[in-house]
N, C-alpha and C positions, 0 to 999 in steps of 0.2 A: 562200155556198159558198166554200170556200178550196181552193187547190191549191198544191203546192210544185214548183218547177222549179229544176234545177241552174243555176249561174252560166254566163252567156254574155258575150262581150265587150261586147255592146250594153247589158248590165245594170250596167256600171261606175257610171254616174251614178245609177242606181237605188239602188245600195248606199250611195253617199255621201248621197243624199237621205234614205234610211232612218236612217242614222247621225245626221244633223243633226236630224231630226224627233224622235229619241229623247233628245236631249241635255237638254231642259228637265226631263224626268221621271227623269233618271238619278242624281240626287243627287250630281252631281260626278264620277261614275265615267267618263263619256264626255267627252273633250276636244274642243274646237272646232278644226278645221283645214280648209283649202281642199281642193277635189277634186283639184287637181294634186298636192298633197302625199300624199293617200291613194294615188294612182296610182303614185307613185315610191317612197314609203317603205314602203308595206304591200304593194300588189299587185306591185311591182317586185322584191320579195325573192325570191332564188333558192329559198327554202324554202317559199314560199307555196303552199298546197294548194288550187288552184282547184276541183278536182272535189268537194271536201267542202263547198263553199259553196252553200247552197240558199236560195231566196227564196220566201216565202209570198205568194200573190196573192189578193186578194178578187176574186171573179168574179160576173158576173151570173147569177142563179138560173135564168133562162130560156135565154139564149143560151150561157152558159158562157164568154163573153169576159172577158178580164182587165180589171178596173177600175182597181186600184191595188195597189202592193206594201204589205204590212202587217207584215212581219217577215222575219227571216233566222236561219239557224243555220250555224255553221261547225264541222264535225267534221274534225279533222286526223288523219292516220295518222303516228305518230311512234315513235321507239325507246322502249323501256320506261324508267322512271325510273332515275336513276343508281344503280348497285349491282345492278341486275337484268340479265338477258340483253339485251345491246344489239342482238342480231340479230333480236329479236322485236318486232314492231310492236304498238302498242295504239292505240285510238281515243280522242280527247280532244275533248269539246265545249268549244271554247275561246271561243266567243261565241254568244250568243242575244239577239236584240232583237225587240221588238214595239212598234209605234208607240203613243203614249198614247191615241189615239182609235180604236184597233182594236176593232171589234165582235167579241164572243165571243173575247176575247184568250186565255182559258184554252184554248179549242179550238185556236186557232192555235198556241200553244206546244206543245200535245200533238202536233199534226200535224207540226210542225217536228222535235220530238224523235224521233218515229217514223221520219221520213224520214232523219234523221241516223244513227239506229241501223241502218237498212237499208243505208245507204251503207257503213258500217263492216263490217257482217256480210257484205255482198256482196264485200268484199275479204279475207275470211277472218279478220277480227278477232274475238277472243273476249272481250276485256276493253275496256270503255269507261269512261273517266273523265269525271266531270262537274266541269268546272273545270280550268284549266291547272295545271301544276306546274313548279317551277323547272327551268331548263335545257332545256326542251323545247318551249315555245310562245312564240317571239319575235315573232310576226306583229304584235301590237298593243301591243308594248312602247312606252311613252311616250304612248299614245293612250287606253288604258283603265285605270282604277284606278291602282294604284301601278305604278312602272316595270316591274317583273317580276311581274305579277299572279299570285297563286296561289289556286286554289279559287274558290268562289262566295261572294261576300260576303252576309251576312244582310240588308244593306240592299237587295239585289236580291231581295226577298222572294218574288216570284212564281216566279222561276227556282229559287230555293232550295227552295221547297215542291214544285215540279214534279219535281225529282229524288227527293225523299223519297217522293213518291206513286207513282213509277214503277219501283220495284224497285232503286233505288240505295241503297247503304249508305254511311255516313260512314267513309272510310278514316282521315282525320285532320282535326282542327280547326285553324283558322288565326286569328290575331289580327293586325289591321292597326294599326300604330303610326306616329307621325310626330313630328317635332320642327321647329319653325320656327327658322331660322338667321339671320334678319336682324340680331339683336342677340346673336349667339352669343358666349359667354364660356367658355373651356375650364374643365372641372371640375378643380380642383387639390386633391389630398389629400396627406397625408404619404407614402403609398405611391407616388403619382405622382412626387413629388420624388425618392424613392429610385430608382425605375425609370429616371428620366431620366438618372441617372448610370451606370446599368448596361446600358442598351439603346441600340442605334442603330435609327432608324426611316427606312426608305427607301420611296419611292413609285415604283411601276411603272404605266405607262399601258396595258399590254396583257398580261393574263394568258395563259399558254400554253394553246392549245386542246388538248383531249384526243381530238378526233375531227373528221371533216369537218363533221358537224352543229354541233358546238361552234364550229368556226372560222367558219361562216356566221353563227351567232348573235352571236359576239363582234365580227364585222366591222361590224355595223350601228350600234353605239353607242359612246360614249366610256366607257372603263373606267378605274378607278383602284384600285390595290391597295396597301395599306400593309402593310409587312412589318417585324416587330420581330426583331432579331438581338442576340445578347449581345456586349458589348464584350470580355468576358473570353475567350470562344472565338469568334473571328471566323467569320461566315457560318453560325452555328448559329441556325436560325430557331426562335422560341418562340411566335410569334403572327402572325396575318395577318387583314386585313379587306378585303373587296372591295365596291366600289360601282359602280353603273352610272349614268351620266347620259344618259338617252334623248336621242338626237340626231335631227334631221330633215334631209332634203335641201333645200337652198336652190334654188328653182326660179324662173327668170325666162323668161317667154314659152315655157314648156313645156320648157326646157332646164335640166338640173342644173348649177349653178355652184359648188357647195360644200356644206359641212355646217354646220348651225346647232346648236350645243350648247345643251341646255335648262338651266334653272336649278333643277330639282328632281332630286335624286339618290335612288337606291334602294339601300339596304344589302342586298346579296345574300348575303354569307357573312361569318362571323367565327369564328375558331378560336384556341384557346390550347392549348399542350401540356398533356395531362392532369395531369401532376405539378405544374403551375404555375397551375392554375385557382383562382379565388377569392383571388388574391393582389394584385389591383389592376392587372394587366398590361393587360387589355382596356379598363379605364377610361382608362388612360394612352394606349393606342394609338388608341382611338376619338376621344379629345380631340384628338390630333395630326391624325388624318384629317379631322375636321370643321373644324378650323382651316385645313387646306390647302384644303378645298373652298370655304370662305367667302372666303378671302383671294386665292387664285390663280384659282379657277374661278367665283367669283361665284354660288355655289349659295345659295339662300335658304330651302330646305326639304329635309328628308330623310325618306324613308318606308321602311318595311319590313313584311313579312308573316311572322309567326313561326308555324311549325307546332307542334302540341302535343308533337311529338317533342323540341323544344327549349324546353319551357315555362319552364325556369328562366331563360331569356334575357329573358322579359317583365319580371319584377321588377327584373332588372339594368338594363334600359333605362329603367324607371320612375325609378330612382335617378339617372339621367342626364337627367331632365326630358323624356323621351319620353312622349307621351300616347296612350292607346288610342282609336282612332277608329272601328273597325268590327271585326267578327269574321265568321267563315264556316267553310266546310268544303270538303275535297276529297272528292267522291263517286266511287264505283266500282261497276260492275255487270258481272257475268259473263253473257254472252249465248250 
């Protein structure tokens, strides 16, 4: 028998224990970190939605007493994706875990999903996403999958199939790509040489937030933006690329003493003025950005997740020696 219960303060260690027990079977999606770090970096976030975190317990069939936790779901209530009505909230299943030795794991996952949906519906939500999307779910940035995880990865097969079998449709597909940077050498082309004489590239460490939510998200990690402007017409921007380096709180004896910047970066966004696309500018800009990351910030790997909305970006990254490592989808359901 299984029951789900909403998060309570005394369950903090339970959540960390569940996370740790799920790591071996996660295929690298879950990262190892101490309980103190979870408390400060995840649970301590101003954005963290405690009410949407629910835990599944295995119970004694006779007495009904809780035996052990076997899974969890976190459904957050967040603004609609960028470009939609920011005053309307949607529900997002941003995390679902079941322990590897969970009996009847499929039943537990279905029980968790039902509980998560009821939580969202109870708050007037009519649209629920399966899998996080950019700019809206920062809780587990740096701890789960790529830095700014998007959607449900196909390697998380059980959860992927759960959404498909419970009325969710695929809104868009995503491809996860990465490039090791330990021995990174900038890609030099004739076009790059030409653009180096025509463009200035500057680096900003804090992109301007567009809202309160955005400000809270940006404040948690280290950000670096590369901006290309023309030398001929100063301050005329023609391209930009934004990366996040997930950072964690340095904790000594339960007290935060600083920030530890990670060594894996996540490419969040990359844009070129429409009239200048496919002319080599992004190749030049990304090469400059990756060089900055490796030499100044000691980053040894970069990842990104590309939606099918920008599917032309995948072959471009392939030409720059990025490798496809996984794929998945962002699911959506109207309730």
